[in-house]
N, C-alpha and C positions, 0 to 999 in steps of 0.2 A: 504494500500500500504506500503510495507516494504522499508525502506531507503537503498540506496546503501551503502555498508560498506566503500567504498572509499570516498564518499561524507561525511559520518559521521565522518571519521577520519580527513578529511580536515576541517570540521566545528569545530571539537574538537581542532585541532591545532590552528585555527584562534582564538578561544576563549582563549586558553592558552596563546598565544602570546600577545593578547590584554591585558589580565590581567597582564602579565609580564611587559609590557610597562607602564601600569597604575601605578604599584608599583614603577617602576623606575622613572617615572615623579614625583610621590609624594615624593620619597626620595630626588630627586634633589631639589625640592621645599624646603624641610627641610634644606638641606645643604646650599642652597643659603641664607635662613634666618639666619642660623648660621654664615655664612660668613659676612652678613651685620651687624649683632650684633658685631662680632669680629672687623670689620673695624671701626665701629662708637662708640664703647665703649671707656671710658677714658683710660682704661688699655690696650686696643687692638691696634694692628698695621695692616697696610695693608699687610705686609709680612705674619703676622699670619693669616690674612683672606685668602690669597692665599694658604697657606699650609693647612688651614682648608678645603678649597674647593677641593684641590687636594687629600689630604689624607683621608678625610671623604666622598668625593663625587665621583670625576672622576675615581680615581684608583680602589676603591672597586667595584664601579658600573660596570666598564668595565670588570673586572674579573668575576663578578657574571653573567652579561649578556652573556659573552662568554661561560661560563659553561652551562647556561640554554639553550642556542641556539644550543648546541652540538647535541641533537637528530634531530633537524631540518636540520642541516648541513649534518648529516649522511644520513637522508632520501633523501635529494636532491642529494647527491653523489650516493646513491643507484639507484635512478631514472635515473640519467645521465648514470651510468654504464649499467643499464638495457637497455636503448635505444641504447647504443653502442653495446651491445651484440646481439641485434636483427638485426645486419647487415646481408646481404645475405651470406650464407655459401659457395657459388660458388667461391667467391674470394679466400677463404682459400683453397678450394679443388683444384683449378687450380695450386696452388703453390706446395702443398705437398699432395700426394694421401692419406696418412693416417692421415693427419691433426696434425702431431706431429712436434716437433722441432728437430727431429733427421733424420738420413738417411732413405730413404724410404724402403730399404731392398729388392730392386729388385734383381732378380737372375742373373743379367748380370755381368759377370766377368770383372774386370778391365783389362787394356791392359797388356799382358805379364803374366797373372796368369790364371790358369785353375780352374774351379769350383770344 
């Protein structure tokens, strides 16, 4: 039995996302350990620990996760636009016969002008 390509892509996405979050959690563990060492060492300060957490952990990790989640966001946007595009065409055709955003081009002359 051959797998459905859509299911395969979904499972591949889930695997990639899981790995991405695993790396992010591991990196935050390292940053928290660095922060603890900075705060408890004799030469360290709490402000230094806060800056260590922010500049080594929170800020870079948020940027990296944002960049790595871009394909997933694009895919979700494409799916949402695709479902919106599948709306019935009758609603559009009732409004404009040629489905454009311009005048319909009927051969009816306006008042006071001859064709």
